[in-house]
C-alpha positions as CSV (number, residue, x, y, z in Angstrom):
1,M,-35.0,39.0,12.4
2,T,-32.7,36.8,10.4
3,T,-33.6,35.1,7.1
4,Q,-32.5,31.7,6.0
5,P,-29.7,31.8,3.4
6,R,-30.4,30.5,0.0
7,Q,-29.6,26.9,-0.8
8,T,-25.8,26.8,-1.2
9,Y,-25.6,23.5,-3.1
10,P,-27.9,21.4,-5.2
11,V,-29.6,18.6,-3.3
12,P,-29.3,15.3,-5.2
13,D,-32.1,12.7,-5.5
14,I,-30.7,10.0,-3.4
15,D,-33.6,7.5,-3.1
16,G,-32.7,5.3,-6.1
17,P,-28.9,5.4,-5.6
18,A,-29.2,4.7,-1.9
19,H,-31.4,1.6,-2.4
20,E,-29.2,0.4,-5.3
21,A,-26.1,0.8,-3.1
22,L,-27.6,-1.1,-0.2
23,E,-28.7,-3.9,-2.5
24,A,-25.2,-4.1,-4.1
25,L,-23.7,-4.3,-0.5
26,R,-26.1,-7.1,0.4
27,L,-25.2,-9.0,-2.7
28,A,-21.5,-8.5,-2.1
29,Q,-21.8,-9.7,1.5
30,D,-23.7,-12.8,0.3
31,R,-20.9,-13.5,-2.2
32,I,-18.1,-12.8,0.4
33,G,-19.8,-15.3,2.7
34,R,-20.0,-18.0,0.1
35,V,-16.6,-17.5,-1.4
36,M,-14.8,-17.3,2.0
37,A,-16.6,-20.4,3.2
38,A,-15.3,-22.2,0.1
39,V,-11.8,-20.7,0.6
40,T,-11.8,-22.1,4.1
41,A,-12.6,-25.6,2.8
42,V,-9.8,-25.3,0.2
43,A,-7.4,-23.9,2.9
44,V,-8.0,-27.1,5.0
45,V,-7.1,-29.3,2.0
46,D,-4.0,-27.1,1.2
47,I,-2.8,-27.4,4.8
48,L,-3.3,-31.2,4.9
49,T,-1.8,-31.9,1.5
50,D,0.8,-29.2,1.2
51,H,-1.2,-27.6,-1.6
52,N,-1.6,-30.8,-3.6
53,R,-5.3,-30.7,-4.2
54,D,-5.3,-34.1,-5.9
55,A,-3.8,-35.8,-2.8
56,P,-6.1,-37.6,-0.4
57,F,-7.2,-35.9,2.8
58,D,-9.4,-36.8,5.7
59,A,-11.0,-33.6,6.9
60,A,-14.8,-33.3,7.0
61,H,-15.2,-30.4,9.5
62,A,-13.1,-27.5,10.7
63,E,-13.4,-25.5,13.9
64,L,-14.0,-21.8,13.7
65,I,-14.1,-19.3,16.6
66,E,-16.0,-16.1,16.7
67,A,-13.9,-13.1,17.6
68,T,-15.2,-10.2,19.7
69,D,-15.7,-8.2,16.5
70,G,-18.0,-10.9,15.1
71,S,-15.7,-12.2,12.5
72,L,-14.6,-15.9,12.4
73,R,-11.1,-17.4,12.8
74,A,-9.9,-20.9,12.1
75,T,-8.4,-22.5,15.2
76,G,-6.4,-25.4,13.7
77,R,-8.7,-28.1,14.9
78,Y,-10.6,-30.4,12.6
79,W,-12.6,-33.6,12.4
80,T,-12.2,-36.5,10.0
81,A,-15.1,-38.1,8.2
82,S,-15.1,-40.9,10.9
83,G,-15.5,-38.2,13.6
84,E,-12.0,-38.3,14.9
85,E,-10.9,-34.9,16.3
86,K,-7.4,-33.8,15.2
87,T,-5.3,-30.6,15.0
88,F,-3.2,-29.5,12.0
89,A,-0.2,-29.3,14.3
90,E,-0.6,-33.0,15.0
91,T,-0.9,-33.8,11.3
92,V,1.6,-31.5,9.6
93,G,3.7,-30.2,12.5
94,D,3.6,-27.1,14.7
95,Y,5.4,-24.6,12.4
96,S,3.6,-25.5,9.2
97,A,0.2,-25.6,11.0
98,Y,0.7,-22.2,12.7
99,S,1.8,-20.5,9.5
100,A,-1.0,-22.1,7.4
101,V,-3.7,-21.3,9.9
102,H,-2.4,-17.7,10.1
103,D,-2.6,-17.4,6.3
104,A,-6.0,-19.0,6.1
105,N,-7.4,-16.5,8.7
106,E,-6.6,-13.6,6.4
107,W,-9.5,-15.0,4.4
108,V,-11.7,-16.7,7.1
109,E,-12.2,-13.4,9.0
110,Y,-14.3,-12.1,6.1
111,M,-17.1,-14.3,7.5
112,G,-18.9,-12.6,10.3
113,Y,-22.1,-10.8,11.3
114,D,-22.6,-9.2,7.9
115,N,-22.9,-12.6,6.1
116,E,-23.8,-15.0,8.8
117,H,-27.0,-15.9,7.0
118,V,-24.7,-17.5,4.4
119,W,-22.3,-19.5,6.7
120,K,-24.5,-20.3,9.7
121,P,-26.4,-23.0,7.8
122,L,-23.0,-24.7,7.2
123,V,-22.0,-24.9,10.8
124,E,-22.9,-26.7,14.0
125,R,-22.7,-24.6,17.1
126,L,-20.4,-26.1,19.8
127,E,-20.0,-25.3,23.4
128,N,-18.5,-21.8,24.1
129,R,-14.9,-21.7,25.0
130,G,-13.4,-18.8,26.9
131,G,-16.6,-16.9,26.5
132,Q,-16.4,-17.1,22.7
133,R,-18.7,-18.9,20.3
134,I,-17.3,-22.0,18.6
135,Y,-18.6,-23.5,15.4
136,R,-17.9,-26.7,13.4
137,L,-17.9,-25.9,9.7
138,D,-19.1,-28.7,7.3
139,L,-16.3,-28.5,4.7
140,R,-18.1,-30.5,2.0
141,K,-21.1,-28.1,2.1
142,A,-18.7,-25.1,2.2
143,A,-16.8,-26.4,-0.9
144,A,-20.1,-26.9,-2.8
145,L,-21.3,-23.3,-2.5
146,P,-21.7,-21.3,-5.7
147,L,-18.8,-18.8,-6.1
148,D,-20.7,-16.3,-8.3
């Protein structure tokens, strides 16, 4: 007959800290969703104005695609306030557009499943393309989100 060994380490009270950590994570994901949606809106302005945020621009919506991991990516497609569909490549040139969209996606990809309750009210779901979900982000609403 074997006996159980004595406890070899103290067992911490994890109830409070576990719930606090989960709440902090939820709040952080909410903020990441808001800030990255606003960053996306600013990135569109930066692409179209060469980082001159006082310059006029015509974008009202930007296309986002959902990657297989659930995160979003900008595609380089956008719509003007009048509803005209354009691409950054048409507007600013292929190289500038490719580079700028690549840079923007370093931030855009933080929007995904974990914070979709924040960004989904800002988008219109479009028809899937290549088996992936496509969204049209309202840039005005994204830019108006609180950052804190």
